C-alpha positions in Angstrom: -78.9 -110.8 281.8 -76.1 -109.3 279.3 -77.7 -106.8 277.0 -78.2 -108.0 273.3 -75.4 -106.9 270.9 -76.8 -105.4 267.7 -75.1 -106.8 264.5 -73.7 -104.5 261.7 -74.3 -105.5 258.3 -71.1 -104.8 256.2 -71.0 -105.1 253.0 -67.8 -104.7 251.1 -67.5 -102.9 247.4 -65.1 -101.2 245.4 -65.2 -97.5 246.0 -65.6 -96.7 242.0 -69.0 -98.9 241.8 -70.4 -97.0 244.8 -69.3 -93.7 243.4 -70.7 -94.8 239.8 -74.1 -95.7 241.1 -74.2 -92.6 243.4 -73.3 -90.3 240.9 -75.9 -91.8 238.4 -78.8 -91.6 240.8 -77.7 -88.1 241.6 -77.6 -87.1 237.8 -81.1 -88.4 237.0 -82.8 -86.6 240.0 -81.0 -83.4 239.0 -82.2 -84.1 235.5 -85.9 -85.6 236.0 -86.5 -83.4 239.1 -84.8 -80.4 238.7 -82.9 -79.2 235.1 -85.3 -80.5 232.5 -88.7 -80.0 231.2 -90.9 -82.5 230.7 -91.8 -82.3 226.7 -95.6 -82.6 226.8 -96.4 -79.5 229.1 -93.0 -78.2 228.7 -92.6 -77.5 232.4 -90.3 -78.4 234.8 -91.5 -80.0 238.1 -91.2 -76.6 240.5 -93.1 -74.4 237.4 -96.1 -77.2 237.6 -96.2 -77.3 241.5 -96.2 -73.7 241.4 -99.1 -73.7 239.0 -100.7 -76.3 240.6 -100.8 -75.0 244.2 -101.5 -71.7 243.1 -105.4 -73.0 241.2 -105.8 -74.9 244.4 -105.6 -71.7 246.4 -107.8 -70.2 244.0 -105.3 -67.7 242.8 -107.1 -67.6 239.2 -108.0 -64.5 237.1 -110.5 -62.3 238.4 -110.1 -63.1 241.9 -108.0 -60.9 244.3 -104.1 -61.2 244.2 -102.6 -63.0 247.2 -99.2 -62.3 248.9 -96.2 -64.5 246.6 -95.3 -65.6 250.3 -98.6 -67.3 250.5 -97.7 -69.5 247.4 -94.3 -70.2 248.2 -95.0 -71.5 251.8 -97.9 -73.7 250.2 -95.4 -74.9 247.2 -92.6 -75.9 249.9 -95.0 -77.2 252.2 -97.1 -79.2 249.9 -94.8 -80.2 247.2 -91.5 -79.0 246.6 -89.3 -79.3 250.0 -86.4 -77.4 248.3 -85.1 -73.6 248.9 -87.8 -71.1 249.6 -85.2 -68.8 247.3 -85.8 -71.4 244.2 -89.4 -71.3 244.3 -89.6 -67.6 244.3 -87.1 -66.7 241.8 -89.3 -68.9 239.4 -92.2 -67.2 240.5 -90.5 -64.0 239.7 -89.2 -65.0 236.5 -92.8 -66.4 235.3 -94.1 -63.0 236.2 -91.4 -60.7 234.1 -92.8 -59.9 230.6 -89.3 -59.8 229.3 -88.1 -63.3 230.8 -91.5 -65.0 229.3 -92.9 -64.4 225.9 -96.5 -65.1 227.7 -96.2 -64.9 231.3 -97.8 -67.2 233.6 -98.3 -65.4 236.9 -99.9 -61.8 236.9 -98.1 -59.9 239.5 -98.3 -56.5 241.9 -95.4 -55.0 243.0 -91.6 -55.2 242.1 -90.8 -57.8 240.2 -87.5 -57.0 239.0 -86.1 -55.2 235.7 -84.4 -55.5 232.6 -81.5 -53.9 233.9 -80.9 -56.9 236.2 -82.6 -55.1 239.5 -83.9 -58.0 242.0 -87.8 -58.2 242.6 -88.8 -57.2 246.0 -89.0 -59.9 248.8 -92.0 -61.8 248.8 -93.5 -60.2 251.4 -94.5 -57.6 249.5 -95.6 -58.6 246.3 -98.9 -60.3 245.2 -99.5 -62.7 242.6 -102.6 -64.7 240.6 -102.5 -67.0 237.7 -102.7 -65.4 233.8 -105.5 -66.8 231.5 -103.1 -68.4 229.6 -101.7 -70.4 232.8 -105.6 -71.1 233.0 -105.1 -73.0 229.5 -102.3 -75.3 231.1 -104.6 -76.4 233.8 -107.5 -76.7 232.1 -109.4 -80.1 232.5 -107.3 -81.2 235.4 -110.2 -81.8 237.6 -111.7 -84.4 234.8 -109.0 -86.7 235.8 -107.3 -86.0 232.5 -103.8 -86.7 233.7 -102.3 -89.3 236.2 -101.6 -87.9 240.2 -98.9 -88.9 242.2 -98.0 -88.9 245.9 -96.6 -85.7 247.0 -93.1 -86.3 248.7 -94.9 -87.2 252.2 -97.4 -89.1 250.9 -100.1 -86.9 252.5 -101.2 -85.2 248.8 -101.7 -86.0 245.2 -100.1 -83.7 242.6 -100.0 -84.0 239.2 -97.2 -85.6 237.1 -98.2 -83.4 234.2 -100.4 -80.8 233.5 -103.3 -81.2 230.8 -102.2 -78.2 228.6 -104.0 -77.0 225.5 -100.8 -75.2 224.4 -97.3 -76.5 223.2 -95.7 -74.6 226.2 -92.1 -76.5 225.7 -91.7 -74.0 222.5 -94.2 -71.3 223.8 -92.1 -70.0 226.5 -89.0 -71.9 225.6 -87.0 -73.5 228.9 -83.7 -73.0 230.3 -81.7 -75.7 232.5 -78.6 -76.9 233.2 -78.3 -80.5 234.6 -75.4 -82.9 234.7 -73.6 -83.5 231.7 -76.5 -81.8 229.7 -78.2 -78.8 229.3 -81.1 -77.1 227.4 -82.2 -73.9 226.1 -85.1 -74.0 224.1 -86.3 -70.6 222.8 -89.9 -69.2 223.4 -91.9 -68.5 219.9 -95.1 -67.0 218.6 -98.4 -68.7 220.0 -100.1 -68.5 216.5 -97.2 -69.7 214.8 -97.0 -72.8 216.9 -100.7 -73.7 216.7 -100.7 -73.2 212.8 -98.0 -75.5 212.8 -99.7 -78.1 215.4 -103.0 -77.6 213.3 -100.8 -78.8 210.6 -99.2 -81.8 211.9 -102.7 -83.0 213.3 -104.4 -82.9 209.7 -100.8 -84.6 208.3 -99.0 -86.8 210.7 -96.5 -87.6 208.4 -95.3 -84.2 207.1 -91.6 -82.9 207.4 -90.1 -80.5 209.2 -89.8 -78.3 206.4 -93.5 -78.1 206.2 -94.0 -77.1 209.7 -91.2 -74.4 209.2 -93.6 -72.5 206.8 -95.7 -72.2 209.9 -93.0 -71.6 212.6 -90.7 -68.9 211.1 -88.3 -68.5 214.1 -87.7 -68.2 217.7 -90.0 -65.3 218.9 -88.2 -63.5 221.7 -90.2 -61.2 224.5 -87.7 -58.4 224.2 -88.2 -58.1 220.6 -85.1 -57.0 218.2 -83.4 -59.0 215.2 -82.6 -62.2 214.5 -80.2 -62.2 211.4 -80.0 -65.2 208.9 -82.3 -68.1 208.8 -79.1 -70.6 208.8 -79.2 -71.2 212.4 -83.2 -71.4 212.7 -83.4 -73.7 210.1 -80.4 -76.2 211.7 -82.3 -76.1 215.1 -85.5 -76.8 213.6 -84.2 -80.1 212.1 -81.7 -81.2 214.7 -82.6 -80.0 218.0 -79.2 -77.6 218.0 -78.2 -74.6 216.4 -77.0 -71.1 216.7 -79.5 -68.0 216.5 -78.0 -64.4 215.5 -80.0 -62.1 217.9 -79.1 -58.1 217.4 -80.9 -55.1 219.2 -83.2 -53.2 217.0 -81.9 -49.4 216.7 -83.1 -46.3 214.9 -81.6 -43.0 214.2 -83.1 -39.5 215.6 -82.1 -35.8 214.6 -80.7 -34.4 218.0 -79.7 -30.8 218.6 -77.4 -28.8 216.0 -77.8 -31.3 213.5 -76.2 -34.4 215.4 -77.7 -37.7 215.2 -78.5 -40.0 217.6 -78.9 -44.0 217.5 -81.8 -44.9 219.8 -81.9 -48.6 220.7 -85.3 -49.6 221.5 -85.4 -53.6 222.0 -82.6 -55.8 223.3 -81.4 -59.4 222.6 -83.1 -61.9 224.8 -81.7 -62.2 228.2 -79.3 -59.5 227.9 -79.0 -57.2 230.7 -79.1 -53.4 229.5 -77.0 -52.5 232.6 -74.3 -54.0 231.3 -74.8 -52.9 227.7 -74.1 -49.3 229.0 -71.0 -50.3 231.1 -69.9 -51.9 227.7 -70.6 -49.3 225.6 -68.7 -47.2 228.0 -65.5 -49.4 228.1 -65.5 -48.9 223.8 -65.4 -45.0 224.4 -63.2 -45.2 227.2 -60.8 -48.0 225.3 -60.3 -45.5 222.2 -62.2 -48.3 219.8 -64.5 -45.4 218.6 -64.5 -41.4 219.0 -68.2 -41.2 217.4 -69.9 -41.3 220.7 -70.2 -37.9 222.5 -73.2 -39.0 224.9 -74.6 -41.8 226.3 -78.2 -41.8 228.0 -80.7 -44.3 229.4 -84.2 -42.9 229.0 -85.9 -46.2 229.4 -89.3 -46.3 231.2 -92.0 -48.7 231.8 -93.5 -48.4 228.7 -89.9 -49.8 227.3 -86.5 -49.6 226.4 -84.7 -46.3 224.8 -80.8 -46.2 225.4 -79.5 -42.9 223.2 -76.2 -42.9 222.0 -75.4 -39.6 220.8 -73.0 -39.2 218.0 -70.8 -36.5 216.4 -72.1 -34.5 213.5 -69.7 -36.3 210.9 -70.0 -39.8 212.3 -70.8 -43.0 210.5 -73.5 -44.4 212.2 -73.2 -47.7 210.4 -69.5 -48.0 211.4 -70.7 -46.9 215.0 -73.2 -50.0 214.8 -70.8 -52.1 213.3 -68.3 -51.6 216.3 -71.1 -52.1 219.3 -72.3 -55.1 217.4 -68.9 -56.6 217.8 -67.9 -55.3 221.2 -70.7 -55.4 223.2 -74.0 -57.6 223.7 -76.1 -55.5 221.4 -75.3 -58.5 219.1 -75.6 -61.8 221.1 -75.8 -65.3 219.9 -78.4 -67.8 221.7 -77.4 -71.6 221.6 -80.4 -73.8 221.0 -80.2 -77.1 222.7 -84.0 -78.4 222.6 -83.4 -81.0 225.0 -86.5 -82.7 226.9 -87.8 -85.7 228.8 -89.7 -88.0 226.3 -91.1 -90.7 228.3 -89.1 -90.0 231.3 -86.0 -89.8 229.5 -84.0 -86.9 228.6 -84.1 -86.5 224.1 -83.0 -83.9 221.8 -86.0 -83.1 219.9 -86.8 -81.4 216.5 -89.5 -78.9 215.7 -91.6 -82.1 214.5 -90.8 -84.2 217.6 -91.5 -81.3 220.0 -95.0 -80.7 218.7 -95.4 -84.3 218.4 -95.1 -84.6 222.0 -97.9 -82.2 222.5 -100.3 -83.7 220.1 -100.2 -87.1 221.3 -100.3 -85.6 225.0 -103.7 -83.8 224.2 -105.2 -86.7 222.0 -104.6 -89.5 224.1 -103.9 -88.5 227.8 -106.1 -85.5 228.1 -109.2 -85.4 225.7 -110.1 -89.4 225.9 -110.0 -89.3 229.4 -112.2 -86.0 229.9 -114.5 -87.4 227.5 -114.9 -90.8 228.6 -115.8 -89.0 232.0 -118.5 -86.8 230.2 -120.0 -90.0 228.9 -120.3 -91.4 232.3 -121.9 -88.6 233.6 -124.5 -88.5 231.0 -124.9 -92.0 231.4 -125.4 -91.5 235.7 -127.8 -88.9 234.8 -129.9 -90.6 232.3 -130.3 -93.5 234.7 -131.6 -91.9 237.6 -135.0 -91.5 238.8 -134.7 -87.4 240.0 -132.1 -85.1 240.7 -131.8 -86.5 244.5 -130.6 -89.5 243.1 -128.8 -88.3 240.3 -126.4 -86.3 243.0 -126.1 -89.5 245.2 -125.2 -91.4 241.7 -122.7 -88.4 241.2 -121.1 -88.0 244.5 -120.4 -91.9 245.1 -119.0 -92.6 241.9 -116.6 -89.4 241.5 -116.2 -88.6 244.8 -117.6 -85.2 244.8 -118.7 -83.2 247.4 -122.5 -82.1 247.5 -121.9 -78.8 246.6 -119.6 -80.1 243.3 -122.8 -82.6 242.2 -125.3 -79.5 242.7 -123.0 -77.6 240.3 -123.4 -80.3 237.8 -127.0 -80.8 237.6 -127.6 -77.2 237.6 -126.6 -77.6 234.4 -128.5 -78.8 231.5 -127.7 -82.4 232.4 -130.3 -82.0 235.0 -132.8 -82.4 232.3 -132.1 -85.8 231.4 -133.8 -87.0 234.7 -136.3 -89.5 235.1 -139.2 -86.8 236.2 -138.1 -84.2 233.5 -140.6 -86.4 231.0 -141.6 -83.7 228.9 -138.4 -82.1 228.7 -136.6 -85.4 228.0 -139.0 -85.9 225.2 -138.1 -82.6 223.5 -133.9 -83.1 224.1 -133.8 -86.9 223.7 -133.1 -86.6 219.7 -130.5 -84.2 220.4 -129.2 -86.3 223.1 -128.7 -89.4 221.2 -126.7 -87.0 218.6 -124.5 -86.0 221.4 -124.2 -89.1 222.9 -123.2 -90.4 219.1 -120.7 -87.7 218.7 -118.5 -88.1 221.8 -118.8 -92.2 220.9 -117.1 -91.5 217.9 -114.2 -89.2 219.9 -113.8 -92.0 221.7 -113.3 -94.6 219.7 -112.1 -92.9 216.8 -108.8 -91.0 216.3 -109.7 -89.5 213.2 -112.8 -87.6 215.0 -110.5 -86.8 218.3 -107.9 -84.9 215.8 -110.6 -82.9 214.0 -112.0 -81.9 217.6 -108.2 -81.2 218.5 -108.0 -78.7 215.2 -110.9 -76.8 216.4 -109.5 -76.2 219.7 -106.4 -75.2 218.5 -108.2 -72.6 216.4 -110.2 -71.3 219.4 -106.9 -70.5 221.0 -105.4 -69.0 218.3 -108.4 -66.4 218.2 -107.8 -66.1 221.6 -104.3 -65.5 222.2 -103.0 -65.0 218.8 -100.6 -61.6 218.8 -98.0 -60.6 216.0 -94.5 -61.3 216.1 -92.3 -59.1 218.5 -88.9 -60.5 216.5 -88.0 -59.5 213.2 -85.9 -61.9 210.9 -83.6 -60.3 208.7 -81.8 -62.0 205.6 -78.6 -61.6 204.2 -79.3 -57.8 202.6 -80.1 -56.7 206.0 -77.1 -56.4 208.5 -77.8 -52.9 210.0 -81.3 -51.8 209.3 -81.4 -47.9 210.9 -84.9 -46.3 210.1 -85.1 -42.9 210.9 -87.2 -42.4 214.3 -89.0 -39.8 215.7 -89.6 -38.6 219.2 -87.2 -35.8 219.9 -85.3 -35.3 222.7 -85.8 -36.0 226.5 -86.7 -33.0 228.2 -87.4 -31.5 231.6 -90.2 -28.9 231.8 -89.8 -27.1 235.1 -92.4 -24.8 236.5 -91.8 -22.8 239.6 -94.3 -21.6 242.6 -94.6 -18.0 241.0 -95.7 -19.3 237.7 -92.5 -19.3 235.6 -92.0 -22.6 233.1 -88.9 -23.4 231.1 -87.5 -26.9 229.1 -84.4 -28.0 229.2 -82.7 -31.2 227.7 -82.8 -34.3 230.6 -79.2 -34.7 230.6 -77.7 -36.7 233.1 -75.7 -34.9 235.8 -76.9 -31.3 234.9 -78.5 -30.7 238.3 -81.0 -27.6 238.0 -82.2 -28.1 241.4 -85.3 -26.4 242.4 -84.1 -24.5 245.3 -80.5 -23.9 243.9 -81.6 -22.3 240.9 -83.9 -19.9 241.5 -84.0 -18.9 245.5 -82.3 -15.5 244.6 -85.6 -14.6 242.9 -87.8 -13.7 245.9 -88.0 -17.5 247.2 -89.3 -18.5 244.0 -88.7 -22.9 243.4 -89.4 -25.2 241.2 -92.8 -26.7 242.3 -93.1 -29.2 239.4 -90.6 -31.4 237.1 -92.2 -33.2 234.2 -90.5 -35.3 231.7 -91.6 -35.8 228.2 -90.2 -35.4 224.7 -89.2 -32.6 222.4 -92.2 -33.4 220.2 -94.8 -34.3 222.5 -97.4 -32.2 224.5 -98.3 -31.1 227.9 -102.0 -31.5 228.9 -102.7 -28.5 231.9 -105.6 -28.5 233.4 -106.8 -25.5 235.9 -108.6 -25.5 239.3 -111.5 -24.2 237.3 -112.0 -27.3 235.5 -110.5 -26.2 231.9 -107.7 -28.0 229.9 -105.3 -26.6 227.7 -102.8 -28.3 225.2 -98.8 -27.2 225.4 -96.4 -27.9 222.6 -93.0 -28.7 224.4 -91.4 -27.5 221.6 -93.1 -23.9 222.2 -91.3 -23.5 225.5 -88.5 -21.4 225.8 -85.3 -23.3 226.3 -83.9 -22.6 229.6 -80.1 -22.9 230.9 -79.7 -23.8 234.8 -80.0 -20.3 235.7 -82.6 -19.2 233.7 -85.9 -18.4 235.0 -88.1 -18.9 231.9 -91.3 -17.2 230.9 -94.9 -16.9 232.5 -97.2 -19.8 231.8 -99.7 -17.4 231.1 -97.8 -16.1 227.9 -98.6 -19.5 226.4 -102.0 -20.2 227.6 -105.1 -18.2 228.9 -105.9 -18.2 231.9 -109.0 -16.7 233.8 -107.8 -14.0 236.3 -106.9 -15.8 240.0 -107.2 -19.4 238.1 -104.1 -21.7 239.1 -102.9 -24.8 237.5 -103.8 -28.1 239.0 -101.9 -30.8 237.0 -99.3 -30.8 234.2 -99.4 -34.2 232.5 -96.9 -35.0 229.8 -98.9 -36.8 226.8 -97.3 -38.5 224.0 -100.5 -38.9 222.0 -104.1 -39.0 223.0 -104.7 -42.7 222.8 -108.0 -44.3 224.0 -106.0 -47.0 226.0 -105.3 -44.5 228.8 -107.5 -42.6 231.3 -107.6 -39.7 232.9 -108.5 -39.4 236.6 -109.7 -35.8 237.9 -110.1 -35.6 242.0 -111.8 -32.2 243.0 -111.7 -30.3 246.6 -115.0 -31.6 247.7 -114.1 -35.4 247.5 -115.6 -36.1 243.4 -113.5 -38.4 241.3 -114.1 -39.2 237.7 -112.3 -40.9 234.8 -112.0 -40.4 231.4 -110.8 -41.5 228.0 -107.7 -40.0 227.3 -108.8 -39.5 223.4 -111.6 -37.1 224.8 -108.9 -34.7 225.3 -107.7 -34.4 221.6 -107.8 -31.7 219.4 -108.0 -28.7 222.0 -108.7 -25.7 220.8 -106.1 -22.9 221.7 -108.4 -21.5 224.3 -109.2 -24.4 225.7 -111.7 -26.8 226.5 -113.8 -27.9 230.1 -112.0 -30.6 231.3 -114.7 -31.7 233.9 -118.0 -30.3 235.2 -117.9 -28.4 238.6 -120.4 -27.7 241.0 -120.5 -24.6 243.1 -117.2 -23.7 244.7 -115.5 -27.1 243.9 -112.1 -26.8 242.2 -110.2 -29.4 240.5 -107.5 -30.5 243.4 -105.3 -33.0 241.0 -105.2 -35.3 238.1 -103.2 -38.4 236.4 -102.7 -40.7 233.6 -103.7 -44.3 234.4 -104.3 -47.4 232.5 -107.7 -48.1 234.4 -106.3 -50.1 237.3 -104.9 -47.9 240.0 -105.9 -47.4 243.8 -107.0 -43.7 244.5 -106.1 -42.5 247.7 -107.6 -39.4 249.1 -106.6 -37.4 252.3 -108.8 -34.5 253.8 -107.9 -31.4 255.9 -109.8 -32.8 258.7 -107.3 -35.8 258.8 -109.9 -38.7 257.3 -108.7 -40.8 253.9 -110.0 -42.9 252.1 -108.4 -45.9 249.5 -110.1 -47.6 246.4 -109.7 -49.1 243.3 -110.1 -46.9 240.6 -112.3 -49.4 238.6 -115.2 -48.2 240.6 -115.4 -45.2 239.0 -117.1 -46.0 235.8 -115.7 -44.1 232.9 -117.8 -41.2 231.7 -117.6 -38.1 229.5 -115.2 -35.1 229.7 -117.8 -32.5 231.2 -119.3 -35.0 233.2 -119.0 -33.9 237.4 -117.9 -37.4 238.6 -118.8 -39.4 241.9 -118.3 -39.4 245.0 -115.1 -40.5 246.3 -115.2 -39.9 250.0 -117.8 -38.7 252.1 -117.2 -35.4 253.7 -117.8 -33.7 257.1 -119.4 -30.5 256.5 -116.6 -28.5 257.2 -114.0 -30.6 255.4 -112.3 -30.7 252.1 -110.1 -32.8 250.3 -106.0 -31.9 250.3 -104.4 -34.5 248.6 -105.4 -36.8 245.9 -102.9 -39.9 244.8 -102.3 -42.9 242.9 -99.4 -44.5 244.7 -97.4 -47.6 244.3 -98.2 -50.3 246.7 -94.9 -50.2 248.5 -95.0 -46.2 248.5 -94.5 -44.5 251.6 -96.7 -41.4 251.8 -95.4 -38.3 253.9 -98.8 -36.7 256.1 -97.8 -33.2 256.6 -99.8 -30.7 259.1 -100.6 -27.1 259.2 -98.0 -26.7 262.7 -95.1 -28.5 260.7 -95.9 -32.1 262.0 -95.2 -34.9 259.9 -94.8 -38.5 259.8 -94.1 -41.4 257.0 -96.9 -44.1 256.7 -96.4 -47.5 254.3 -99.0 -47.0 251.9 -100.0 -50.5 252.5 -101.3 -49.4 256.2 -104.0 -47.9 254.4 -107.2 -49.9 254.2 -108.5 -50.6 251.0 -112.1 -49.8 250.7 -115.1 -49.2 249.0 -115.5 -45.8 247.2 -117.8 -42.9 249.0 -117.2 -44.3 252.2 -115.9 -41.3 255.2 -112.8 -42.9 255.4 -110.4 -43.8 258.3 -108.2 -41.4 260.4 -104.9 -41.1 259.8 -104.4 -37.7 262.3 -105.0 -38.7 265.6 -103.1 -35.7 267.2 -105.0 -33.3 265.4 -105.5 -31.2 268.3 -101.6 -30.9 268.6 -100.3 -30.8 265.0 -103.0 -28.9 263.4 -105.0 -30.0 260.0 -103.6 -31.6 257.6 -102.1 -29.9 254.5 -100.7 -32.4 252.2 -100.0 -36.0 251.8 -96.9 -36.8 249.3 -95.3 -39.9 248.2 -91.7 -39.5 248.9 -88.5 -41.1 248.9 -86.3 -41.4 252.3 -83.4 -38.9 250.9 -86.2 -36.3 249.1 -86.4 -32.9 250.4 -90.0 -31.1 250.7 -90.5 -27.3 251.0 -93.2 -26.0 253.4 -94.8 -22.7 252.5 -96.7 -20.5 255.4 -99.9 -18.7 254.9 -97.9 -15.6 254.5 -95.6 -17.2 251.8 -92.4 -17.7 253.8 -90.5 -20.6 252.8 -88.9 -23.8 255.0 -86.8 -26.6 253.6 -86.6 -29.8 255.0 -85.5 -33.6 254.4 -88.4 -36.6 254.4 -85.9 -38.5 256.8 -87.0 -35.8 259.6 -90.3 -37.3 259.4 -90.2 -40.8 261.1 -92.0 -43.7 259.9 -95.2 -44.6 261.9 -98.1 -46.5 261.6 -101.4 -45.1 260.4 -102.7 -44.5 264.2 -99.2 -43.2 264.9 -98.3 -39.7 266.1 -96.3 -37.4 264.2 -93.3 -35.4 265.1 -92.1 -31.9 264.5 -90.4 -31.7 261.1 -90.4 -27.9 259.9 -90.1 -25.3 262.5 -92.9 -22.4 262.0 -91.0 -19.3 261.5 -91.8 -16.9 264.6 -93.9 -14.5 262.5 -96.1 -17.4 260.9 -99.3 -18.5 262.1 -99.4 -21.9 260.2 -98.5 -23.9 256.9 -100.4 -23.7 253.9 -98.8 -26.5 251.5 -96.2 -28.7 251.1 -94.5 -29.8 247.9 -91.6 -32.1 246.9 -88.1 -29.8 246.2 -86.7 -32.4 242.9 -83.6 -31.8 240.9 -83.9 -32.6 236.9 -82.1 -35.9 238.0 -84.5 -36.7 240.5 -87.7 -36.1 238.7 -86.1 -38.2 236.0 -86.0 -40.9 238.5 -89.1 -40.2 240.0 -91.1 -40.2 236.5 -89.1 -43.6 236.1 -91.5 -45.3 239.1 -94.2 -43.2 238.1 -95.4 -39.4 239.0 -98.3 -37.2 238.2 -97.9 -33.8 236.9 -99.2 -32.4 239.9 -95.7 -32.3 241.4 -96.6 -35.0 243.9 -95.3 -38.3 243.4 -98.5 -40.6 242.6 -96.7 -43.7 240.8 -97.6 -47.0 241.0 -95.7 -50.7 240.3 -96.0 -52.6 237.7 -99.7 -52.8 236.1 -101.7 -51.0 238.6 -101.3 -47.3 237.0 -99.3 -45.6 234.5 -99.7 -42.2 236.1 -96.8 -40.8 234.2 -95.7 -40.5 231.4 -95.9 -42.2 227.9 -92.5 -40.7 227.1 -89.0 -41.1 228.5 -89.7 -41.2 232.0 -86.2 -43.0 233.0 -83.1 -43.2 235.0 -81.1 -40.9 232.5 -78.3 -42.6 234.2 -75.1 -41.7 232.1 -72.5 -44.2 232.3 -69.5 -43.5 234.3 -67.3 -42.4 232.0 -65.5 -39.0 230.4 -67.0 -38.9 226.8 -65.0 -37.0 224.5 -65.6 -33.6 223.4 -66.7 -33.0 219.9 
């Protein structure tokens, strides 16, 4: 028996036809499935799938953050079978407040910077939805939008989100498709919703009427827009050029020299690239008016200082920089989106109409029909059990979901609630009549939508960030304040000095002071010359010290005794030194004591400190202030004890209390134990654990289990018999150096890299050998140069001299002033 031969089907066709059809199919796939947003919800498929997957996973406001890796895996496995980098890059952008005017994802960890720094890997970062993102997903469980099968048919995903916000214009969109591109700028929420309200009330209005509400794009990075011609053309035709310019002001510097200070950049411009371009302008001889360039940016915002010669004309310098750098940048508007599944360029009115039609027809009508059906089912039921069964059958609900509906006042409509039914019947009939009007009459739906828009403005409206200039305001240069960035150095022996925080000026702690009986820099604090230092003592007193009153030091100068400026009791030691620009109520001062007490108090309560100081905190018995740091109320506190116990808990577990209060228990100490370190570290930090016998190890902060406040904590020193007791825990970088001090005052300096990275339960290794005549080490402190202090401050350090920073919004331990990289551009600036 001969095997059967399968006949091949061969179809002859011209290669031109095959290429044409295949390329059109590919093009439409890229256009619809990847590059262009839907005009209704303003989202591309990947954005929509990320938000929907996060909602399904319960990553909503008020719930704990979860690893970004979890979200990436869910999106890839359920809805978006593409590369993981594409999904994570999208998540990162939805977190960045310099990329989106209204971020849709709340992130914890390193999500990149305006300098172009990349985000940490998704196994390190954590995310959840923002409250505003929930407004894009609201009512999705009420069948307000159509669902379609996912890529393998196992699940359903929404074709579009039932957004309450015109997101296409709200956050804008960027995308490059095949033969077309979209570049829609972001806008101010309040302005957009006022325009949408006007459109709902007057559907026949012209674009010019809407432009009375929407003044122009509102970029997350602020800055200026010069002229209205490009804006008006974009709103009328869907295309236009917007002239963006950096915001800057003049400051008076040293010796009467002026500085241009850039505080806001054009949208989507990389700050590092700006620095390189300014350096190139100087090198090429385009201007000789610039003598120094410093980056003093911190997590509070951009601050780029361009120091000028005394006789320089600032306006001419600005003209040159606008011409030769991206301090002036053009945004090419192309308002292209999918309308009814096809790419179309839309003007301002058409973009808003797509949103309004979506809300009135697709979303609100279906939701109200469902509500009406729920009322009908419950009213016709004899008792709650019957109502539950009908709801589960009709709407495919779980028992818990049906019970949740019945727990609302609708349960009063069941047949057994006769007395309450009689009381509610009249009101119910009015409600049914109102819902009927909403279902049947478009005018009623428009009225309802206008009320909804007003509620959103009240909830999320905020001022514009981008200012629009007319032709008479080409180069606005207001005179600013703040003073020059200054580093304040305090030594182990109590000397203090201040020096301009200039790039490359060294001022190393050991190098500057070793010739003076072993003195070294124990604390390095960054602020502005016009700022203040909040000094807290171990005895619980607080002093305010203007930085302008400190001696201006040089590289080799020793400074003056701190006791010359504040009145310390005999034997009283400094516990913390914190830079403060202003005593704002939004910030908190957290204080930790050696006996395990912790308290937080609004910083505003420390304003107007008398010359003799004020009480910073109440103390019981022999208790002493150990550490203090500034936060935004969302830090995580870490405490470590002499006997090797540690605890990590959220700051929000400590209620805010008055200035003289003693605080609450942070850790439950053994009778002979004391707290030796308290930090508010970054989530991705490494902690150096140091012992009395010179042993050490580095432990990732994530190894420390998050617990409730006031517990006994967990052990971090399993080899205490060999290594000795704990003398300190520092947040460190791998190339840091630390100074070990013995009980007799001898000093030993080592590099942090000698301490190996271990788990919490891992053993320490010898790091600093004890001198022959020493019994044990008494303390360990970081040794920092002025430049390293600046870098450390940019990641968040505390005035205790121990790095206690935090990523993102978790805490703001330091400072409100210029805690930046202070990276001088790689150029040789001309001498004045």
